[in-house]
N, C-alpha and C positions, 0 to 999 in steps of 0.2 A: 504494500500500500504506500501511496505517497500523500503526504500532508502538506498543504499550502495555505498560507494566509489569504483570505478573500481579497485583500488589497493587492497582493502579488499576482493572484489570478487575474485581477482586473488589469494589471500592467500588461500581461500577456495578451489579453483580449484587445486592449487599446492598441498595442503594437501591431496586432494582426489586422485590425480594421484600418489603421493608418497606412499600412504598407499596401493594402489592396489596390490594384490587382496583382501586386508582386507578393512574394513570400516574405514574411517577417521571420526573424530568428533571434535567438539569444541563448544565454546559459543560465543554469540554475545552480546555486551554491547552497550547501546545507550539510546534513549529516545522515549517516546510516546507522541504525541501531542493530544490535546483534540478531534480532528477529527479521531483519531485512527491511523494516519500515524506514522510509525515506522522509525526512523533514526538510522542506525548503526554507532556508533562512533569508535568501535574497534572490531576486530576479534581475538579470542584467541583459536588457535588450542590446542587440549587436547590429552592426551594419552588415547587410547581406552583400557579400563580395562575390557572389556567384556570377558567372558570365551571363547567365540567363535567369535573372531573379524572378521571372514570372513562372518558371517551371522547376526551379530547384533553389536550394539555399546553401550558403556556406558562411559559417560564423567567422567574423574577422579574427584571424589567428592572433593578432596582437592582444585583443581582449582575453582570449583564452589563456594565453601565456601569463598575462598580468593577474588574472584570477587564480591561476594555479600557484603563482608565487605568493600572493596575499593569503590564500586559504591555508597554506601550510602554517603561517604565523598564528592564525586565530583558531585553528583546530577544525575548520570546516574544509570542504573540498567541492570541486565541481561534481555534482551528483546527476546532472542531466542537462538536457537542452530542450528548447521549444522552437517550433516553427509553425507556420500556417499553411493551409492548403486552400488557395483561392478557387472557389467554385468546385471544390471536391470534398470528399468526406474526411473525417478526422482519423481515418485509418492509414497506417503506413503504406506508402506507395512502393512500386517496384524499385524506383530510384532510391527511396529511403533504405530498402533492404540491401540494395547493391552497395550503398555507401555507409551503412551501419556497421561499424567495426568494433565498437566497445560495448560488451555486454554488461558492463558496470554502470552504464548511463541509462536513466529513464528518459523517454521521449514523450513530451507533451505536444500534441498536434491539435491545432485549432482550425476547424472548418469555417471558412468565411464565404458566405453566399451573397453575391451582389453587394459586397461591402459590409455585410452584417455578420458578426461572429455568431454561429449557431450551436457549436459544441466543441468542447475541449476534452480530449481523451488521453489517457496515459498508457504507455507501452514500454516493454523491455525486450531486448533482443535475446532470444534463446539460442545461444551459439551452437548447442548440440544439434539442433534441427534446422538451424539457419532460418528462423522465422521470428517475427515479433509476436508477443502475446500481450493481451491487455492486462493491466493491473488496476485495482481500485484507486480512484482519485477522490480525496476528501479535502474540504476546506477545514481549517482549524476551528471554525465556529460551528461545525456540524453537531447536531444533537439528534439522538434517535427519537423516533416518534414515541410519545408516552404509551405505555401498554394500557390496554383497555381491560378492565376487569369485567367478567361476564355479569350481565344484569340478572338480578335475582327477582 
């Protein structure tokens, strides 16, 4: 599972809508617990330096390097990335699969339809079968529905 503050999720959505019809991208910094739960501490939108930003993304390598350096000092690390799919689903594409090389990173993908973000989904790369699999995405303010006791 990945936990993210609602304000950080809003940053991702805003970046995706602003970049439309091009792909937005950025990095997620946070921590991973022993049970595999990922907590995002910060979202860092990046410049998409891909040659064809309408069809793919490439995070500015200078940002990635800077975050890797800084994260060592404060005990966090780059735990994932985000990008948008203009007028496509929030599912990983064939291009994502071809370029996904790090199974330790979570991928947040935001579907943007006609300039409006409609869904953000989380995925991790399963290196053993070379496929992405979905993982639960929750905001830190999530509360379960109250249980209902049966009427007597």
